[in-house]
C-alpha positions as CSV (number, residue, x, y, z in Angstrom):
1,M,-81.5,156.0,61.6
2,Q,-82.0,153.6,64.6
3,L,-84.6,150.8,64.3
4,N,-85.7,149.6,67.7
5,Q,-87.6,146.6,69.0
6,N,-91.1,148.2,68.5
7,F,-90.4,148.9,64.9
8,V,-89.3,145.4,64.0
9,K,-92.1,143.7,65.9
10,N,-94.4,145.3,63.4
11,V,-92.7,143.6,60.5
12,G,-92.2,140.2,62.1
13,N,-88.5,140.5,62.9
14,G,-87.6,140.3,59.2
15,F,-85.8,143.1,57.3
16,Q,-85.8,142.0,53.6
17,I,-83.9,144.1,51.1
18,G,-84.5,143.6,47.4
19,G,-83.7,147.1,46.2
20,K,-81.0,149.6,47.1
21,I,-80.6,151.7,50.2
22,I,-78.2,154.7,49.9
23,A,-76.8,157.1,52.4
24,P,-76.8,160.9,52.1
25,R,-74.5,162.2,49.4
26,K,-73.6,165.5,51.1
27,L,-72.0,166.0,54.5
28,S,-74.4,168.8,55.1
29,D,-77.3,166.3,55.2
30,W,-75.7,164.8,58.4
31,R,-76.1,168.0,60.4
32,G,-78.1,167.5,63.5
33,H,-77.6,163.7,63.4
34,D,-75.4,161.3,65.3
35,I,-72.4,160.7,63.0
36,S,-71.2,157.7,64.9
37,R,-73.3,155.4,62.7
38,W,-75.7,155.6,59.7
39,L,-78.1,152.6,60.2
40,S,-78.4,150.7,63.4
41,F,-80.5,148.0,65.1
42,R,-80.7,147.9,68.9
43,N,-82.3,145.4,71.3
44,I,-84.0,143.3,68.6
45,N,-83.9,139.5,69.2
46,G,-84.4,137.1,66.4
47,L,-83.7,139.7,63.7
48,I,-83.2,138.5,60.1
49,V,-81.7,140.9,57.6
50,D,-81.4,139.4,54.1
51,G,-82.2,139.7,50.4
52,N,-80.4,140.3,47.2
53,G,-80.2,144.1,47.5
54,T,-77.5,146.6,48.0
55,I,-76.6,149.0,50.9
56,D,-74.4,151.9,49.7
57,G,-72.9,153.9,52.5
58,R,-71.6,156.6,50.1
59,G,-68.4,156.7,52.1
60,V,-66.3,158.6,49.6
61,I,-67.5,161.9,51.1
62,W,-66.0,160.9,54.4
63,W,-62.8,159.2,53.5
64,K,-60.8,162.5,53.5
65,S,-62.1,163.0,57.0
66,A,-60.0,160.0,58.1
67,K,-56.8,161.9,57.4
68,D,-58.3,164.9,59.3
69,A,-59.1,162.6,62.3
70,T,-62.8,163.6,62.2
71,G,-65.7,161.2,62.8
72,I,-66.6,158.6,60.2
73,P,-70.0,156.8,60.3
74,T,-70.0,153.0,60.5
75,V,-72.5,150.2,60.3
76,S,-72.3,148.3,63.6
77,C,-74.0,145.2,64.8
78,I,-73.9,143.9,68.4
79,F,-74.7,140.3,69.5
80,L,-74.5,138.8,66.0
81,A,-75.5,135.2,65.4
82,S,-75.2,134.1,61.8
83,I,-73.7,136.0,58.8
84,S,-73.5,134.3,55.4
85,N,-73.0,135.0,51.7
86,L,-72.3,138.8,52.1
87,H,-70.4,140.8,49.5
88,I,-68.7,143.8,51.2
89,I,-66.7,146.1,48.8
90,A,-64.9,149.4,49.0
91,P,-61.8,150.8,47.2
92,E,-58.5,149.6,48.6
93,T,-57.5,153.2,49.3
94,S,-60.6,153.9,51.4
95,H,-59.7,154.6,55.0
96,N,-60.7,152.4,58.0
97,T,-63.4,150.7,56.0
98,D,-63.4,147.4,57.9
99,G,-65.8,144.8,56.5
100,I,-67.1,143.4,59.7
101,D,-66.3,144.7,63.2
102,I,-67.3,142.5,66.1
103,S,-67.2,143.7,69.8
104,S,-68.6,142.2,73.0
105,S,-70.4,139.4,71.2
106,S,-70.5,135.6,71.4
107,H,-71.6,132.6,69.4
108,V,-71.1,134.3,66.0
109,Q,-70.8,132.4,62.7
110,I,-69.5,134.1,59.6
111,R,-69.5,131.9,56.4
112,N,-68.9,132.2,52.7
113,C,-68.5,135.9,52.4
114,F,-66.4,138.0,49.9
115,I,-64.9,141.1,51.6
116,G,-62.6,143.5,49.9
117,T,-62.2,146.9,51.6
118,G,-59.6,149.4,52.7
119,D,-58.9,147.8,56.1
120,D,-59.6,144.6,58.0
121,C,-61.9,142.1,56.3
122,V,-63.0,141.0,59.8
123,A,-61.9,142.6,63.0
124,I,-62.6,140.9,66.3
125,N,-62.5,143.2,69.3
126,S,-62.7,143.1,73.1
127,G,-65.3,141.0,74.9
128,C,-65.7,138.4,72.1
129,S,-65.9,134.7,72.5
130,N,-66.9,131.7,70.5
131,I,-66.5,133.3,67.0
132,S,-66.4,130.9,64.0
133,I,-65.3,132.2,60.6
134,S,-65.1,130.0,57.5
135,G,-65.0,130.3,53.7
136,V,-64.2,134.1,53.6
137,V,-62.5,135.4,50.5
138,C,-60.5,138.5,51.6
139,G,-58.9,141.1,49.4
140,P,-57.2,142.2,47.2
141,G,-55.9,145.5,48.4
142,H,-52.9,147.7,49.1
143,E,-54.0,148.7,52.6
144,E,-55.0,146.3,55.3
145,F,-57.1,143.4,54.1
146,L,-56.9,140.6,56.7
147,L,-58.5,138.8,59.5
148,S,-57.5,140.5,62.7
149,V,-57.9,140.0,66.4
150,G,-57.5,143.5,67.9
151,S,-56.3,146.2,68.1
152,L,-56.7,145.8,71.8
153,G,-55.5,147.4,75.0
154,K,-54.9,150.9,73.9
155,G,-53.9,153.1,76.8
156,G,-53.2,150.0,78.9
157,A,-56.9,149.1,78.9
158,D,-57.9,145.5,79.9
159,A,-59.4,143.3,77.3
160,Q,-60.3,139.7,76.8
161,V,-61.0,137.6,73.7
162,Q,-61.3,133.8,73.7
163,D,-62.4,130.8,71.5
164,I,-61.9,132.2,68.0
165,R,-61.8,129.8,65.1
166,V,-60.9,131.0,61.6
167,E,-60.7,128.4,58.9
168,H,-60.6,127.8,55.1
169,C,-60.2,131.4,54.1
170,I,-58.5,132.8,51.0
171,F,-56.3,136.0,50.9
172,N,-55.7,137.8,47.6
173,G,-52.9,140.4,48.0
174,T,-53.7,141.4,51.6
175,L,-51.4,143.3,53.8
176,N,-51.1,140.3,56.1
177,G,-52.9,137.0,56.5
178,A,-53.4,136.1,60.2
179,R,-52.8,138.9,62.7
180,I,-53.2,139.5,66.4
181,K,-52.8,143.2,67.4
182,T,-52.4,144.3,71.0
183,W,-50.7,147.2,72.6
184,Q,-47.6,145.9,74.3
185,K,-48.1,147.6,77.7
186,S,-51.7,146.4,78.1
187,A,-53.1,143.6,80.1
188,V,-55.0,141.9,77.2
189,N,-55.9,138.2,77.7
190,L,-56.2,136.3,74.5
191,S,-56.7,132.5,74.5
192,G,-58.0,129.7,72.3
193,I,-57.4,131.3,68.9
194,S,-57.1,129.0,65.8
195,F,-56.1,129.9,62.3
196,M,-56.6,126.9,60.0
197,G,-56.6,126.2,56.3
198,F,-55.4,129.7,55.2
199,R,-54.0,130.2,51.7
200,G,-53.3,133.1,49.5
201,T,-50.8,136.0,49.1
202,S,-49.6,138.9,51.3
203,L,-48.4,142.3,50.1
204,S,-46.1,142.7,53.1
205,N,-43.2,140.4,54.1
206,D,-44.8,140.0,57.5
207,A,-47.5,137.5,56.4
208,I,-48.3,136.2,59.9
209,K,-48.1,138.7,62.7
210,L,-49.0,137.7,66.3
211,S,-48.3,140.6,68.6
212,C,-49.5,139.9,72.2
213,S,-49.3,141.8,75.5
214,K,-45.8,141.6,77.1
215,S,-47.3,141.1,80.5
216,V,-50.1,138.6,79.8
217,G,-49.4,137.2,76.4
218,C,-51.6,134.9,74.2
219,T,-52.2,131.3,75.1
220,N,-53.4,128.2,73.2
221,I,-52.8,129.7,69.7
222,L,-53.0,127.2,66.8
223,L,-51.8,127.7,63.2
224,D,-52.6,124.7,61.0
225,H,-52.4,124.2,57.2
226,I,-51.3,127.8,56.5
227,N,-49.9,128.6,53.0
228,I,-49.4,132.3,52.5
229,K,-46.9,133.5,49.9
230,S,-45.7,136.9,48.7
231,A,-47.9,138.8,46.2
232,V,-44.6,140.1,44.8
233,R,-42.9,137.5,42.7
234,G,-39.5,136.4,44.1
235,T,-40.1,137.9,47.6
236,T,-40.0,135.8,50.8
237,V,-42.5,136.2,53.5
238,Y,-42.0,135.7,57.2
239,S,-43.9,135.4,60.5
240,S,-43.3,137.5,63.7
241,C,-44.5,137.0,67.3
242,I,-44.4,138.7,70.6
243,N,-45.2,136.6,73.7
244,A,-47.5,134.2,71.7
245,H,-47.8,130.7,73.1
246,G,-49.2,127.7,71.1
247,R,-48.4,125.4,68.3
248,Y,-48.4,125.3,64.5
249,M,-48.7,122.5,62.0
250,D,-47.8,122.6,58.3
251,S,-47.4,126.3,58.0
252,F,-45.8,128.5,55.4
253,P,-44.1,130.8,56.3
254,K,-42.7,128.9,59.2
255,D,-41.6,130.7,62.4
256,W,-38.0,130.4,63.3
257,N,-38.0,133.0,66.1
258,H,-36.9,130.8,69.0
259,S,-38.4,133.1,71.6
260,F,-41.7,132.1,70.2
261,R,-43.1,129.1,72.1
262,L,-44.6,127.7,68.9
263,V,-41.2,126.4,67.9
264,L,-40.9,124.4,71.1
265,W,-44.3,122.8,70.5
266,L,-43.3,122.0,66.9
267,L,-40.2,120.1,68.0
268,I,-42.2,118.1,70.6
269,L,-45.0,117.3,68.1
270,R,-42.6,116.3,65.3
271,S,-41.4,113.4,67.5
272,S,-44.9,112.1,67.9
273,R,-46.9,112.7,64.7
274,V,-46.5,113.0,60.9
275,F,-47.5,116.3,59.3
276,S,-49.6,117.0,56.3
277,Q,-48.3,116.5,52.8
278,L,-49.1,118.6,49.7
279,I,-49.2,116.5,46.6
280,N,-49.2,118.5,43.4
281,V,-50.4,116.6,40.3
282,M,-47.8,118.5,38.2
283,D,-45.1,116.6,40.1
284,Y,-46.6,113.3,38.9
285,G,-46.6,114.0,35.2
286,A,-49.7,116.1,34.6
287,V,-49.3,118.6,31.8
288,G,-52.3,120.8,32.3
289,D,-52.7,122.0,28.8
290,G,-56.4,120.9,28.4
291,M,-55.4,118.5,25.5
292,T,-53.1,115.9,27.0
293,D,-54.7,113.1,29.0
294,D,-53.7,113.7,32.6
295,S,-55.7,110.8,34.0
296,Q,-52.7,108.6,34.9
297,A,-50.9,111.5,36.6
298,F,-53.9,112.2,38.8
299,M,-54.2,108.5,39.7
300,K,-50.5,108.4,40.6
301,A,-50.9,111.4,42.8
302,W,-54.1,109.9,44.4
303,I,-52.2,106.7,45.3
304,V,-49.7,108.7,47.2
305,V,-52.3,110.9,48.9
306,C,-54.6,108.0,49.9
307,G,-51.6,106.0,51.2
308,A,-50.2,108.9,53.2
309,R,-50.3,108.7,57.0
310,S,-50.1,112.5,57.6
311,S,-53.0,114.3,59.4
312,M,-54.5,115.6,56.2
313,P,-52.7,114.9,52.9
314,V,-53.7,117.3,50.1
315,L,-54.0,116.5,46.4
316,N,-53.5,119.9,44.7
317,V,-54.8,120.8,41.3
318,P,-53.0,124.1,40.7
319,T,-54.5,127.3,39.4
320,G,-53.9,128.5,35.9
321,R,-54.0,125.0,34.3
322,K,-56.6,123.0,32.5
323,F,-56.5,119.2,33.1
324,L,-58.1,116.7,30.7
325,L,-59.3,113.6,32.5
326,K,-60.9,110.5,31.1
327,P,-63.2,108.5,33.4
328,S,-61.4,108.1,36.7
329,Q,-62.3,106.5,40.0
330,F,-60.6,107.6,43.2
331,G,-61.0,104.7,45.7
332,G,-60.4,104.2,49.4
333,P,-60.2,103.5,52.2
334,C,-57.3,105.8,52.8
335,N,-54.8,105.7,55.6
336,S,-55.4,109.2,56.8
337,P,-58.7,110.0,58.6
338,N,-59.0,113.1,56.4
339,V,-58.1,113.6,52.7
340,H,-58.1,116.9,50.9
341,F,-58.7,117.2,47.1
342,Q,-58.1,120.9,46.4
343,V,-59.0,122.2,42.9
344,G,-57.6,125.6,41.9
345,G,-57.5,125.0,38.2
346,T,-59.9,123.5,35.6
347,I,-60.7,119.8,35.1
348,V,-62.4,119.0,31.8
349,G,-64.0,115.8,30.5
350,P,-63.3,114.3,27.1
351,S,-64.5,116.4,24.1
352,K,-65.2,113.4,21.9
353,L,-67.5,110.4,22.5
354,S,-64.7,108.1,21.0
355,D,-62.6,109.0,24.1
356,W,-65.0,107.1,26.2
357,R,-64.5,103.7,24.4
358,G,-63.5,101.0,26.8
359,H,-64.6,103.0,29.9
360,D,-67.6,102.8,32.2
361,I,-70.0,105.4,30.9
362,S,-72.2,105.5,34.1
363,R,-69.9,108.2,35.6
364,W,-67.0,110.4,34.7
365,L,-65.3,111.1,38.1
366,S,-66.1,109.2,41.2
367,F,-64.9,108.8,44.8
368,R,-65.7,105.5,46.7
369,N,-65.1,104.5,50.3
370,V,-63.1,107.6,51.2
371,N,-64.0,108.9,54.6
372,G,-63.1,112.4,55.8
373,L,-62.9,113.7,52.2
374,I,-62.8,117.4,51.5
375,V,-63.2,118.5,47.9
376,D,-63.0,122.3,47.6
377,G,-61.2,125.3,46.0
378,N,-62.1,128.0,43.5
379,G,-61.6,125.9,40.4
380,L,-63.9,124.6,37.7
381,I,-65.1,121.1,36.8
382,D,-66.5,121.0,33.2
383,G,-68.2,117.8,32.2
384,Q,-68.3,118.7,28.4
385,G,-71.8,117.4,28.4
386,A,-73.0,118.9,25.1
387,I,-71.6,115.9,23.2
388,W,-74.0,113.7,25.2
389,W,-77.2,115.6,25.4
390,K,-78.5,114.4,22.0
391,S,-78.2,110.8,23.4
392,A,-81.0,111.6,25.8
393,E,-83.4,112.0,22.9
394,E,-82.3,108.6,21.6
395,G,-82.7,106.9,25.0
396,K,-79.0,106.1,25.3
397,P,-77.2,106.0,28.7
398,R,-75.1,109.0,29.7
399,P,-72.5,109.5,32.6
400,L,-73.0,111.6,35.6
401,A,-70.1,114.0,36.2
402,L,-69.1,113.5,39.8
403,G,-70.2,110.8,42.1
404,F,-69.5,110.0,45.8
405,S,-70.4,106.6,47.2
406,S,-69.9,105.4,50.8
407,C,-67.9,108.6,51.7
408,N,-68.8,109.5,55.2
409,N,-67.9,113.0,56.7
410,L,-67.7,114.5,53.3
411,K,-67.3,118.2,52.7
412,L,-67.8,119.9,49.3
413,S,-67.3,123.7,48.9
414,G,-66.3,126.6,46.6
415,L,-66.1,124.9,43.2
416,T,-68.0,125.6,40.0
417,H,-69.5,122.7,38.1
418,I,-70.7,123.1,34.6
419,N,-72.2,121.1,31.7
420,S,-72.5,117.6,33.0
421,P,-73.6,114.9,30.6
422,R,-76.3,113.9,33.1
423,S,-76.5,114.7,36.8
424,H,-73.7,117.1,38.0
425,I,-73.1,115.6,41.5
426,S,-74.4,112.4,43.0
427,I,-74.3,111.5,46.7
428,D,-75.1,107.8,47.4
429,S,-74.9,105.9,50.7
430,C,-73.0,108.7,52.6
431,T,-73.4,110.0,56.1
432,N,-72.5,113.5,57.5
433,I,-72.2,115.6,54.4
434,T,-71.7,119.3,54.2
435,I,-72.1,121.1,50.9
436,T,-71.6,124.9,50.7
437,N,-71.0,127.7,48.2
438,L,-71.2,125.6,45.1
439,H,-72.1,127.0,41.6
440,I,-73.7,124.4,39.3
441,I,-74.6,125.6,35.8
442,A,-75.9,124.1,32.6
443,P,-78.2,125.3,29.9
444,K,-81.9,125.1,30.7
445,T,-82.4,123.0,27.6
446,S,-79.8,120.4,28.7
447,P,-81.7,117.1,29.6
448,N,-81.6,115.5,33.0
449,T,-78.7,117.6,34.3
450,D,-79.8,117.7,37.9
451,G,-77.6,119.8,40.1
452,L,-77.4,117.5,43.2
453,D,-78.8,114.0,43.4
454,I,-78.9,112.5,46.9
455,S,-79.8,108.8,47.6
456,S,-79.6,106.5,50.7
457,S,-77.8,109.2,52.7
458,S,-78.4,110.9,56.0
459,N,-77.3,114.0,58.0
460,V,-76.8,116.2,54.9
461,Q,-76.4,120.0,55.1
462,I,-76.6,122.0,51.8
463,Q,-76.2,125.8,52.2
464,D,-75.7,128.9,50.1
465,C,-75.4,127.4,46.6
466,Y,-76.4,128.6,43.2
467,I,-77.9,125.9,40.9
468,G,-79.2,126.6,37.4
469,T,-79.5,123.5,35.1
470,G,-81.9,121.7,32.8
471,D,-83.6,119.6,35.5
472,D,-84.0,119.5,39.3
473,C,-81.7,121.8,41.3
474,I,-81.7,119.2,44.0
475,A,-83.4,115.8,43.9
476,I,-83.8,113.8,47.1
477,N,-84.3,110.1,46.4
478,S,-85.1,106.9,48.3
479,G,-83.4,106.1,51.6
480,C,-82.7,109.7,52.6
481,N,-83.3,111.2,56.1
482,N,-82.2,114.3,58.0
483,I,-81.6,116.5,54.9
484,N,-81.3,120.3,55.6
485,I,-81.2,122.7,52.6
486,S,-81.0,126.4,53.0
487,G,-80.0,129.5,51.1
488,V,-80.1,127.8,47.6
489,D,-80.7,130.1,44.6
490,C,-82.4,127.8,42.1
491,G,-83.1,128.5,38.4
492,P,-83.4,127.7,35.6
493,G,-84.5,124.2,36.3
494,H,-87.3,122.1,37.8
495,G,-87.0,123.3,41.4
496,I,-86.2,121.3,44.5
497,S,-87.8,117.9,44.5
498,V,-88.4,114.9,46.6
499,G,-88.4,112.1,44.1
500,S,-89.1,110.7,41.6
501,L,-89.9,107.6,43.7
502,G,-91.5,104.2,43.4
503,E,-91.2,103.5,39.7
504,G,-92.5,100.0,38.8
505,G,-94.2,99.8,42.2
506,A,-90.9,99.8,44.1
507,M,-91.0,100.6,47.8
508,A,-89.1,103.7,49.0
509,E,-88.9,105.8,52.2
510,V,-87.8,109.4,52.8
511,E,-88.2,111.3,56.1
512,D,-87.0,114.5,57.9
513,I,-86.4,116.8,55.0
514,R,-86.1,120.5,55.7
515,V,-85.9,123.1,52.9
516,E,-85.9,126.7,53.9
517,N,-85.0,130.3,52.7
518,C,-84.5,129.3,49.0
519,T,-85.2,131.4,45.9
520,F,-86.6,130.2,42.6
521,N,-86.0,132.1,39.3
522,G,-88.3,130.9,36.5
523,T,-88.2,127.2,37.5
524,Q,-90.7,124.7,36.3
525,N,-92.0,124.3,39.8
526,G,-91.0,125.5,43.3
527,A,-91.7,122.8,45.9
528,R,-92.4,119.3,44.4
529,I,-92.9,115.8,45.6
530,K,-92.9,113.2,42.8
531,T,-94.1,109.6,43.4
532,W,-95.6,107.0,41.1
533,Q,-99.2,106.6,42.2
534,E,-99.4,102.8,42.3
535,S,-96.2,102.6,44.5
536,A,-95.8,102.0,48.2
537,V,-93.6,105.1,48.9
538,K,-93.6,106.4,52.4
539,L,-92.8,110.1,52.9
540,S,-93.0,111.9,56.2
541,D,-91.8,115.1,58.0
542,I,-91.1,117.2,55.0
543,S,-90.9,121.0,55.4
544,F,-90.8,123.7,52.8
545,M,-90.3,127.1,54.5
546,G,-89.4,130.6,53.3
547,F,-89.6,130.0,49.6
548,R,-89.9,132.9,47.2
549,G,-89.6,133.3,43.4
550,T,-91.3,132.6,40.1
551,S,-92.5,129.5,38.4
552,L,-92.8,128.9,34.6
553,S,-95.7,126.4,35.0
554,D,-99.1,127.1,36.5
555,D,-98.5,124.2,39.0
556,A,-96.0,126.1,41.3
557,I,-96.5,123.6,44.2
558,N,-97.0,120.0,43.3
559,L,-97.3,117.4,46.0
560,S,-98.0,114.1,44.4
561,C,-97.9,111.2,46.9
562,S,-98.6,107.4,46.7
563,K,-102.3,106.7,46.6
564,S,-101.9,103.7,48.9
565,V,-99.5,105.1,51.5
566,G,-99.5,108.9,51.1
567,C,-97.3,111.6,52.6
568,T,-97.6,112.6,56.3
569,N,-96.6,115.7,58.3
570,I,-96.0,118.0,55.4
571,L,-95.4,121.6,56.3
572,L,-95.5,124.6,53.9
573,D,-94.7,127.9,55.7
574,H,-94.2,131.4,54.3
575,I,-94.2,130.5,50.6
576,N,-94.4,133.2,47.9
577,I,-94.2,131.8,44.4
578,T,-95.7,133.8,41.5
579,S,-95.8,133.2,37.8
580,A,-92.8,134.0,35.7
581,V,-95.3,135.1,33.0
582,P,-96.8,138.5,33.8
583,G,-100.6,138.3,34.5
584,E,-100.7,134.5,34.8
585,I,-101.9,132.8,38.0
586,V,-100.2,129.9,39.7
587,Y,-101.8,127.1,41.6
588,S,-101.0,124.1,43.9
589,S,-102.0,120.5,43.5
590,C,-101.9,117.5,45.9
591,I,-102.5,113.8,45.8
592,N,-102.9,112.1,49.2
593,A,-100.7,114.7,50.9
594,H,-101.3,115.2,54.6
595,G,-100.0,118.2,56.6
596,R,-100.6,121.9,57.1
597,C,-99.9,125.2,55.3
598,I,-99.1,128.6,56.9
599,D,-99.1,131.8,54.8
600,S,-98.6,130.5,51.3
601,I,-98.9,132.1,47.8
602,P,-100.4,130.2,46.0
603,K,-102.8,128.8,48.6
604,V,-102.4,125.1,49.3
605,D,-105.9,124.1,50.3
606,C,-105.5,120.6,48.8
607,L,-103.5,119.3,51.9
608,L,-105.4,116.7,53.9
609,P,-105.3,116.9,57.7
């Protein structure tokens, strides 16, 4: 089926899938149809295809055809712009089932996807430029699960690919890691291709394979912070290259093929700069059994990392281990402009209140004055908050789990945070923050366990996170500006809130907040502004767009602003929040809120002009 421009115009350039779309289950159903593709979109600008549904191509009826060299239908998109949070799955034995194929396209971003199929996770073909790929989990599999540029130049054809950036991807038992594939007798021109921050395992010995045209070659190739090991215990992996020119930094496996120009670059660079260091906490006395206090080992490792002068020192918390930490503060400033705190294992807080004696109980883990900090991985941070939640009823103070103060150019991604005593993550007095692909979870009955608390911070991007706790999914507090939140799945909890602000008549200011394309599942509210009525709180330029979901309370949209100052330039656009209780009706309420509403359920007719 081909959907053209006229069709999508009628539905507003949005194709939202909540259910399941399936292909024909018999080959005979394809008779009389074009078998080059099953579903396709053509000549549609501004198209959005999203939702939480499933598209099942029923490819098993075709996979035998691959061996018979007959046609196989594919799903193909041309001139892509932004791809995020997809799950693409097929058996590892399925033939030629690439996850994403890109051809003749530019300015494409692929972020935070899981792809495990029978061939390339992502294949970049001729005519592509300015492609950025990050946060892709690729594999496992026994066929080809990798990120590939090519195969290009078959039959001597010309081809050109340039400005490809692939970073922070994970490979689980793929055939290779980074690969460039060209036919050797072709005139294929490849340039400006970067592979950065790769880690994982390879099924073949040839973990990095850069095969370029013998006549033209590849230029300006960069391999940086690569760590690919063999999926087979005790086996060594290698790299291989044909006419590839560029440089590499801190790569495993290293390339010792002296015909490869990367080695020459490496020798030159070693004379002028210091490379990255990997600091494993196990090497500094950590036990990782979940019972021994590993706090001092972590602090020793941090001192080395923060004092390192390499381009990006890495503190590694290895997988398969559980590390008990008492309250710990990781302080800066550090010598390197970038510091990487990589969590593959589990970090747990004390399981007894007595273990907190003599410590600051305002926070468990904190980073202060560390610029260029990256905290990521596929590990778990468990605050063991259940021992504290009863204290909330008694009005006693409780610690937040993870705090960042005065940390500029901060990046958080990939981790799962559970069961904080109070707020899970606090951001205070920081600038230029990117938060992606976090999972933050606590019981809906846990008190004051906000997912993300942001205060006195600016230029914050929060994307593609799942947050379900006992309080606000995200709370935006005083002194914040230029906050962008998108793709957050929220619930249980109290929704996404601006505030609470102005307690005791305190002055506060928040501006330029944009929250869009978020989903609410049984939250107390959806969009909420909370201020104390007698305060002098100034709120302006706050947008809630593309909300959908369900609310437990009747007051699905609550915009409560200062009676004396009020909120200005509020926008509600394409809101659809219904009651989580069948048959119940939800409403909106406002106090001194000025702005406009476009296409909202419930109606927001309480906004002032």
